N, CA, C and O atoms as CSV, one atom per row, in Angstrom:
chain,resi,resn,atom,element,x,y,z
A,1,MET,N,N,122.545,17.124,120.612
A,1,MET,CA,C,121.196,16.829,121.077
A,1,MET,C,C,120.524,18.072,121.578
A,1,MET,O,O,119.768,18.693,120.831
A,2,LEU,N,N,120.771,18.479,122.847
A,2,LEU,CA,C,120.059,19.447,123.633
A,2,LEU,C,C,120.446,20.824,122.990
A,2,LEU,O,O,119.677,21.778,123.103
A,3,SER,N,N,121.623,20.931,122.324
A,3,SER,CA,C,122.207,22.093,121.805
A,3,SER,C,C,121.192,22.590,120.483
A,3,SER,O,O,121.323,23.677,119.919
A,4,ALA,N,N,120.317,21.711,120.176
A,4,ALA,CA,C,119.206,22.114,119.127
A,4,ALA,C,C,118.360,23.187,119.732
A,4,ALA,O,O,117.618,23.830,118.989
A,5,LEU,N,N,118.404,23.446,121.055
A,5,LEU,CA,C,117.663,24.532,121.739
A,5,LEU,C,C,118.690,25.597,122.299
A,5,LEU,O,O,118.942,25.729,123.497
A,6,PRO,N,N,119.210,26.289,121.347
A,6,PRO,CA,C,120.397,27.100,121.713
A,6,PRO,C,C,119.901,28.287,122.669
A,6,PRO,O,O,120.772,28.920,123.266
A,7,GLU,N,N,118.675,28.597,122.833
A,7,GLU,CA,C,118.115,29.767,123.735
A,7,GLU,C,C,118.198,29.221,125.129
A,7,GLU,O,O,118.130,29.949,126.119
A,8,CYS,N,N,118.342,27.980,125.178
A,8,CYS,CA,C,118.214,27.400,126.793
A,8,CYS,C,C,119.589,26.741,127.032
A,8,CYS,O,O,120.085,27.010,128.126
A,9,LEU,N,N,120.292,25.941,126.233
A,9,LEU,CA,C,121.645,25.354,126.685
A,9,LEU,C,C,122.602,25.269,125.685
A,9,LEU,O,O,122.237,25.022,124.535
A,10,ARG,N,N,123.860,25.449,125.969
A,10,ARG,CA,C,125.035,25.438,125.107
A,10,ARG,C,C,125.830,24.231,125.325
A,10,ARG,O,O,126.100,23.985,126.501
A,11,GLN,N,N,126.266,23.413,124.412
A,11,GLN,CA,C,127.069,22.248,124.602
A,11,GLN,C,C,128.425,22.786,124.800
A,11,GLN,O,O,128.833,23.710,124.097
A,12,THR,N,N,129.224,22.190,125.830
A,12,THR,CA,C,130.407,22.511,126.245
A,12,THR,C,C,131.469,21.487,126.115
A,12,THR,O,O,132.655,21.812,126.176
A,13,PHE,N,N,131.067,20.192,125.928
A,13,PHE,CA,C,131.901,18.894,125.971
A,13,PHE,C,C,131.090,17.789,125.511
A,13,PHE,O,O,129.890,17.612,125.718
A,14,GLU,N,N,131.931,17.039,124.834
A,14,GLU,CA,C,131.372,15.699,124.127
A,14,GLU,C,C,132.412,14.701,124.208
A,14,GLU,O,O,133.572,15.013,123.941
A,15,ALA,N,N,132.059,13.377,124.596
A,15,ALA,CA,C,132.863,12.046,124.460
A,15,ALA,C,C,131.995,11.175,123.970
A,15,ALA,O,O,130.811,11.132,124.304
A,16,THR,N,N,132.557,10.409,123.124
A,16,THR,CA,C,131.893,9.276,122.334
A,16,THR,C,C,132.756,7.942,122.371
A,16,THR,O,O,133.941,7.901,122.040
A,17,GLY,N,N,132.111,6.998,122.757
A,17,GLY,CA,C,132.955,5.580,122.829
A,17,GLY,C,C,132.053,4.538,123.549
A,17,GLY,O,O,130.823,4.596,123.579
A,18,THR,N,N,132.841,3.555,124.139
A,18,THR,CA,C,132.229,2.566,124.881
A,18,THR,C,C,131.435,3.221,126.199
A,18,THR,O,O,131.683,4.391,126.490
A,19,ARG,N,N,130.537,2.502,126.942
A,19,ARG,CA,C,129.914,3.174,127.943
A,19,ARG,C,C,130.964,3.169,129.111
A,19,ARG,O,O,130.780,4.027,129.974
A,20,ALA,N,N,131.916,2.423,129.248
A,20,ALA,CA,C,132.993,2.561,130.194
A,20,ALA,C,C,133.864,3.824,130.071
A,20,ALA,O,O,134.190,4.515,131.036
A,21,TYR,N,N,134.221,4.066,128.753
A,21,TYR,CA,C,135.078,5.133,128.386
A,21,TYR,C,C,134.231,6.437,128.731
A,21,TYR,O,O,134.712,7.358,129.391
A,22,VAL,N,N,133.024,6.443,128.267
A,22,VAL,CA,C,132.263,7.662,128.358
A,22,VAL,C,C,131.944,8.074,129.836
A,22,VAL,O,O,131.982,9.231,130.253
A,23,THR,N,N,131.626,6.973,130.561
A,23,THR,CA,C,131.415,7.230,131.988
A,23,THR,C,C,132.738,7.747,132.647
A,23,THR,O,O,132.678,8.643,133.488
A,24,SER,N,N,133.839,7.234,132.302
A,24,SER,CA,C,135.181,7.813,132.881
A,24,SER,C,C,135.408,9.191,132.564
A,24,SER,O,O,136.197,9.838,133.252
A,25,ARG,N,N,134.689,9.812,131.416
A,25,ARG,CA,C,134.874,11.159,131.204
A,25,ARG,C,C,133.866,12.253,131.883
A,25,ARG,O,O,133.930,13.481,131.829
A,26,LEU,N,N,132.973,11.461,132.500
A,26,LEU,CA,C,132.102,12.318,133.323
A,26,LEU,C,C,132.922,13.088,134.500
A,26,LEU,O,O,133.596,12.428,135.292
A,27,PRO,N,N,132.856,14.301,134.576
A,27,PRO,CA,C,133.635,15.047,135.511
A,27,PRO,C,C,132.886,14.867,136.959
A,27,PRO,O,O,131.670,14.758,137.115
A,28,LYS,N,N,133.818,14.863,137.911
A,28,LYS,CA,C,133.450,14.733,139.369
A,28,LYS,C,C,132.441,15.873,139.751
A,28,LYS,O,O,132.438,17.019,139.302
A,29,GLY,N,N,131.549,15.303,140.708
A,29,GLY,CA,C,130.537,16.239,141.073
A,29,GLY,C,C,129.192,16.161,140.408
A,29,GLY,O,O,128.297,16.850,140.899
A,30,TYR,N,N,128.954,15.500,139.476
A,30,TYR,CA,C,127.820,15.273,138.572
A,30,TYR,C,C,126.922,14.191,139.458
A,30,TYR,O,O,127.414,13.136,139.859
A,31,ALA,N,N,125.640,14.554,139.697
A,31,ALA,CA,C,124.904,13.469,140.291
A,31,ALA,C,C,123.695,13.106,139.290
A,31,ALA,O,O,123.032,13.926,138.655
A,32,ALA,N,N,123.549,11.734,139.282
A,32,ALA,CA,C,122.513,11.295,138.412
A,32,ALA,C,C,121.133,11.857,139.066
A,32,ALA,O,O,120.924,11.911,140.278
A,33,GLN,N,N,120.213,12.274,138.030
A,33,GLN,CA,C,118.974,12.681,138.381
A,33,GLN,C,C,117.970,11.613,138.286
A,33,GLN,O,O,117.861,10.988,137.231
A,34,PRO,N,N,117.143,11.322,139.417
A,34,PRO,CA,C,116.261,10.410,139.453
A,34,PRO,C,C,115.033,10.615,138.575
A,34,PRO,O,O,114.815,11.772,138.215
A,35,ALA,N,N,114.274,9.740,138.215
A,35,ALA,CA,C,113.090,9.740,137.647
A,35,ALA,C,C,112.100,10.648,138.198
A,35,ALA,O,O,111.899,10.588,139.412
A,36,GLY,N,N,111.497,11.420,137.543
A,36,GLY,CA,C,110.465,12.376,138.246
A,36,GLY,C,C,111.162,13.827,138.463
A,36,GLY,O,O,110.534,14.775,138.934
A,37,THR,N,N,112.485,13.900,138.085
A,37,THR,CA,C,113.176,15.237,138.264
A,37,THR,C,C,112.624,16.241,137.143
A,37,THR,O,O,112.434,15.853,135.991
A,38,GLN,N,N,112.399,17.449,137.521
A,38,GLN,CA,C,111.993,18.603,136.447
A,38,GLN,C,C,113.048,19.492,136.539
A,38,GLN,O,O,113.449,19.844,137.648
A,39,LEU,N,N,113.585,19.930,135.443
A,39,LEU,CA,C,114.602,21.035,135.491
A,39,LEU,C,C,114.158,22.199,134.512
A,39,LEU,O,O,113.598,21.977,133.438
A,40,GLN,N,N,114.432,23.325,134.937
A,40,GLN,CA,C,114.037,24.555,134.019
A,40,GLN,C,C,115.375,25.384,133.536
A,40,GLN,O,O,116.241,25.783,134.315
A,41,PHE,N,N,115.384,25.544,132.314
A,41,PHE,CA,C,116.650,26.473,131.729
A,41,PHE,C,C,115.839,27.375,130.803
A,41,PHE,O,O,115.263,26.932,129.809
A,42,SER,N,N,115.817,28.553,131.138
A,42,SER,CA,C,115.237,29.674,130.379
A,42,SER,C,C,113.773,29.109,130.319
A,42,SER,O,O,113.147,28.793,131.331
A,43,ASP,N,N,113.274,29.010,129.008
A,43,ASP,CA,C,111.979,28.573,128.751
A,43,ASP,C,C,111.888,27.132,128.402
A,43,ASP,O,O,110.854,26.699,127.893
A,44,CYS,N,N,112.893,26.373,128.641
A,44,CYS,CA,C,112.870,24.967,128.326
A,44,CYS,C,C,112.793,24.217,129.640
A,44,CYS,O,O,113.489,24.517,130.610
A,45,SER,N,N,111.920,23.237,129.625
A,45,SER,CA,C,111.918,22.229,130.758
A,45,SER,C,C,112.385,20.926,130.382
A,45,SER,O,O,112.216,20.543,129.224
A,46,ILE,N,N,112.921,20.249,131.181
A,46,ILE,CA,C,113.597,18.920,131.246
A,46,ILE,C,C,112.878,18.095,132.014
A,46,ILE,O,O,112.777,18.487,133.177
A,47,ALA,N,N,112.243,16.895,131.713
A,47,ALA,CA,C,111.755,15.908,132.324
A,47,ALA,C,C,112.646,14.574,132.369
A,47,ALA,O,O,113.034,14.070,131.315
A,48,VAL,N,N,112.930,14.071,133.498
A,48,VAL,CA,C,113.824,12.841,133.652
A,48,VAL,C,C,112.730,11.706,133.859
A,48,VAL,O,O,111.897,11.633,134.763
A,49,GLY,N,N,112.926,10.890,132.858
A,49,GLY,CA,C,112.025,9.507,133.130
A,49,GLY,C,C,112.868,8.501,133.679
A,49,GLY,O,O,114.004,8.774,134.067
A,50,ALA,N,N,112.357,7.287,133.740
A,50,ALA,CA,C,113.079,6.173,134.301
A,50,ALA,C,C,114.221,5.771,133.577
A,50,ALA,O,O,115.048,5.052,134.138
A,51,ASN,N,N,114.392,6.158,132.330
A,51,ASN,CA,C,115.300,5.642,131.492
A,51,ASN,C,C,115.397,6.537,130.074
A,51,ASN,O,O,116.004,6.231,129.048
A,52,ASP,N,N,114.769,7.493,130.289
A,52,ASP,CA,C,114.713,8.487,128.985
A,52,ASP,C,C,114.659,10.048,129.473
A,52,ASP,O,O,114.528,10.312,130.668
A,53,VAL,N,N,114.745,10.844,128.691
A,53,VAL,CA,C,114.667,12.442,129.001
A,53,VAL,C,C,113.809,13.085,128.012
A,53,VAL,O,O,113.926,12.638,126.871
A,54,THR,N,N,112.952,14.057,128.193
A,54,THR,CA,C,112.035,14.753,127.519
A,54,THR,C,C,112.385,16.340,127.545
A,54,THR,O,O,112.530,16.808,128.674
A,55,VAL,N,N,112.509,17.056,126.659
A,55,VAL,CA,C,112.790,18.437,126.732
A,55,VAL,C,C,111.786,19.220,125.943
A,55,VAL,O,O,111.693,18.992,124.737
A,56,ARG,N,N,111.025,20.121,126.511
A,56,ARG,CA,C,110.005,21.016,125.989
A,56,ARG,C,C,110.471,22.371,125.951
A,56,ARG,O,O,111.210,22.788,126.843
A,57,ARG,N,N,110.073,23.155,124.915
A,57,ARG,CA,C,110.065,24.519,124.787
A,57,ARG,C,C,108.847,24.806,123.830
A,57,ARG,O,O,108.719,24.351,122.694
A,58,GLY,N,N,108.027,25.593,124.451
A,58,GLY,CA,C,106.722,25.962,123.861
A,58,GLY,C,C,106.275,24.672,123.158
A,58,GLY,O,O,106.333,23.611,123.778
A,59,PRO,N,N,105.819,24.715,121.856
A,59,PRO,CA,C,105.120,23.646,121.370
A,59,PRO,C,C,106.202,22.623,121.038
A,59,PRO,O,O,105.806,21.502,120.717
A,60,ASP,N,N,107.403,22.834,121.068
A,60,ASP,CA,C,108.481,21.877,120.598
A,60,ASP,C,C,108.937,20.945,121.767
A,60,ASP,O,O,109.178,21.305,122.920
A,61,LYS,N,N,109.013,19.636,121.238
A,61,LYS,CA,C,109.403,18.609,122.044
A,61,LYS,C,C,110.574,17.656,121.612
A,61,LYS,O,O,110.477,17.119,120.508
A,62,TYR,N,N,111.560,17.430,122.315
A,62,TYR,CA,C,112.685,16.688,122.016
A,62,TYR,C,C,112.820,15.548,122.818
A,62,TYR,O,O,112.878,15.660,124.043
A,63,TYR,N,N,112.879,14.381,122.214
A,63,TYR,CA,C,112.860,13.043,123.126
A,63,TYR,C,C,114.082,12.399,123.137
A,63,TYR,O,O,114.586,12.137,122.044
A,64,VAL,N,N,114.722,12.057,124.262
A,64,VAL,CA,C,115.929,11.217,124.121
A,64,VAL,C,C,115.562,9.804,124.724
A,64,VAL,O,O,115.316,9.591,125.911
A,65,PRO,N,N,115.569,8.833,123.656
A,65,PRO,CA,C,114.862,7.444,124.117
A,65,PRO,C,C,115.796,6.892,124.911
A,65,PRO,O,O,116.930,7.361,125.011
A,66,PRO,N,N,115.311,5.660,125.649
A,66,PRO,CA,C,116.201,4.907,126.463
A,66,PRO,C,C,117.389,4.073,125.430
A,66,PRO,O,O,117.320,3.744,124.245
A,67,PRO,N,N,118.280,3.937,126.272
A,67,PRO,CA,C,118.613,4.233,127.584
A,67,PRO,C,C,119.435,5.675,127.439
A,67,PRO,O,O,120.244,5.987,126.565
A,68,ALA,N,N,118.997,6.401,128.503
A,68,ALA,CA,C,119.410,7.706,128.653
A,68,ALA,C,C,119.325,8.198,130.075
A,68,ALA,O,O,118.362,7.931,130.794
A,69,GLN,N,N,120.373,8.935,130.471
A,69,GLN,CA,C,120.548,9.444,131.730
A,69,GLN,C,C,121.101,10.808,131.914
A,69,GLN,O,O,122.096,11.209,131.309
A,70,LEU,N,N,120.398,11.533,132.801
A,70,LEU,CA,C,120.809,13.049,133.074
A,70,LEU,C,C,121.479,13.174,134.359
A,70,LEU,O,O,121.030,12.628,135.367
A,71,PHE,N,N,122.558,13.888,134.357
A,71,PHE,CA,C,123.387,14.115,135.654
A,71,PHE,C,C,123.423,15.820,135.667
A,71,PHE,O,O,123.442,16.508,134.646
A,72,LYS,N,N,123.428,16.324,137.020
A,72,LYS,CA,C,123.449,17.561,137.307
A,72,LYS,C,C,124.737,18.020,138.070
A,72,LYS,O,O,125.214,17.203,138.859
A,73,ARG,N,N,125.298,19.125,137.939
A,73,ARG,CA,C,126.185,19.855,138.888
A,73,ARG,C,C,126.145,21.095,138.826
A,73,ARG,O,O,126.537,21.652,137.800
A,74,ALA,N,N,125.671,21.812,139.888
A,74,ALA,CA,C,125.614,23.288,139.979
A,74,ALA,C,C,124.457,23.586,138.778
A,74,ALA,O,O,123.442,22.914,138.598
A,75,SER,N,N,124.846,24.671,138.073
A,75,SER,CA,C,123.923,24.999,136.718
A,75,SER,C,C,123.971,24.164,135.490
A,75,SER,O,O,123.245,24.326,134.509
A,76,SER,N,N,124.949,23.198,135.637
A,76,SER,CA,C,125.256,22.592,134.241
A,76,SER,C,C,124.716,21.132,134.320
A,76,SER,O,O,124.682,20.552,135.405
A,77,ILE,N,N,124.345,20.611,133.306
A,77,ILE,CA,C,123.884,19.253,133.024
A,77,ILE,C,C,124.669,18.326,132.184
A,77,ILE,O,O,125.323,18.795,131.253
A,78,ALA,N,N,124.668,17.109,132.410
A,78,ALA,CA,C,125.343,15.981,131.468
A,78,ALA,C,C,124.284,15.137,131.000
A,78,ALA,O,O,123.450,14.705,131.795
A,79,LEU,N,N,124.244,14.853,129.721
A,79,LEU,CA,C,123.328,13.677,129.116
A,79,LEU,C,C,124.162,12.717,128.671
A,79,LEU,O,O,125.139,13.002,127.977
A,80,MET,N,N,123.835,11.360,129.058
A,80,MET,CA,C,124.516,10.070,128.553
A,80,MET,C,C,123.357,9.376,127.828
A,80,MET,O,O,122.269,9.190,128.372
A,81,HIS,N,N,123.639,9.011,126.602
A,81,HIS,CA,C,122.705,8.471,125.787
A,81,HIS,C,C,123.595,7.131,125.137
A,81,HIS,O,O,124.778,7.232,124.812
A,82,GLU,N,N,122.894,6.029,125.031
A,82,GLU,CA,C,123.437,4.921,124.390
A,82,GLU,C,C,122.736,4.441,123.032
A,82,GLU,O,O,121.509,4.434,122.935
A,83,ALA,N,N,123.583,4.038,121.985
A,83,ALA,CA,C,122.938,3.564,120.946
A,83,ALA,C,C,123.758,2.212,120.529
A,83,ALA,O,O,124.827,2.266,119.920
A,84,GLY,N,N,123.189,1.106,120.893
A,84,GLY,CA,C,124.107,-0.221,120.549
A,84,GLY,C,C,125.256,-0.296,121.432
A,84,GLY,O,O,125.049,-0.289,122.646
A,85,ALA,N,N,126.355,-0.361,121.016
A,85,ALA,CA,C,127.793,-0.434,121.727
A,85,ALA,C,C,128.296,0.933,121.946
A,85,ALA,O,O,129.185,1.139,122.772
A,86,ARG,N,N,127.729,1.955,121.188
A,86,ARG,CA,C,128.300,3.398,121.315
A,86,ARG,C,C,127.491,4.196,122.547
A,86,ARG,O,O,126.276,4.097,122.723
A,87,ALA,N,N,128.233,4.861,123.220
A,87,ALA,CA,C,127.697,5.643,124.134
A,87,ALA,C,C,128.052,7.206,123.796
A,87,ALA,O,O,129.133,7.416,123.247
A,88,ILE,N,N,127.292,8.184,124.062
A,88,ILE,CA,C,127.740,9.659,123.884
A,88,ILE,C,C,127.348,10.420,125.223
A,88,ILE,O,O,126.258,10.335,125.790
A,89,LEU,N,N,128.333,11.104,125.582
A,89,LEU,CA,C,128.040,11.900,126.792
A,89,LEU,C,C,128.322,13.489,126.396
A,89,LEU,O,O,129.385,13.846,125.889
A,90,ARG,N,N,127.408,14.246,126.646
A,90,ARG,CA,C,127.341,15.620,126.132
A,90,ARG,C,C,127.154,16.513,127.451
A,90,ARG,O,O,126.255,16.131,128.200
A,91,ILE,N,N,127.830,17.574,127.814
A,91,ILE,CA,C,127.780,18.465,128.862
A,91,ILE,C,C,127.241,19.842,128.400
A,91,ILE,O,O,127.753,20.405,127.433
A,92,TYR,N,N,126.238,20.372,129.070
A,92,TYR,CA,C,125.722,21.635,128.632
A,92,TYR,C,C,125.806,22.591,129.724
A,92,TYR,O,O,125.799,22.164,130.879
A,93,GLU,N,N,125.890,23.951,129.467
A,93,GLU,CA,C,125.735,25.003,130.363
A,93,GLU,C,C,124.635,25.717,129.960
A,93,GLU,O,O,124.273,25.644,128.785
A,94,PRO,N,N,123.949,26.513,130.888
A,94,PRO,CA,C,122.678,27.328,130.458
A,94,PRO,C,C,123.142,28.544,129.394
A,94,PRO,O,O,124.169,29.213,129.505
A,95,ALA,N,N,122.300,28.644,128.514
A,95,ALA,CA,C,122.564,29.739,127.377
A,95,ALA,C,C,122.738,31.095,128.205
A,95,ALA,O,O,122.169,31.313,129.274
A,96,PRO,N,N,123.532,31.898,127.612
A,96,PRO,CA,C,123.447,33.334,128.184
A,96,PRO,C,C,122.075,34.031,127.887
A,96,PRO,O,O,121.362,33.736,126.928
A,97,PRO,N,N,121.803,34.950,128.783
A,97,PRO,CA,C,120.349,35.713,128.373
A,97,PRO,C,C,120.558,36.333,127.046
A,97,PRO,O,O,121.633,36.730,126.598
A,98,SER,N,N,119.365,36.369,126.454
A,98,SER,CA,C,119.320,37.097,125.175
A,98,SER,C,C,119.261,38.611,125.452
A,98,SER,O,O,118.728,38.985,126.496
A,99,LEU,N,N,119.722,39.419,124.671
A,99,LEU,CA,C,119.588,40.997,124.731
A,99,LEU,C,C,118.291,41.528,124.192
A,99,LEU,O,O,118.074,42.739,124.186
């Protein structure tokens, strides 16, 4: 999902399955980000909504529809998204600076 913006974030982990399984795979220390949270990674901005997430980079916009939840620990983020009975958890780290 967010690795479609490789200048900003790099995916390091993925888990897919039921919500219970995926939730159990979230590493300790990640905190759910409340609606209204704004995060910046390079030139990408992430806005957390009540149940969705929007990422912008220049004129590009990537929308993660409900139900979606964003978690943060130090400089990494985790995005959980559900589609029917299937949930996906992806963890991202900031992309290294371009040379």
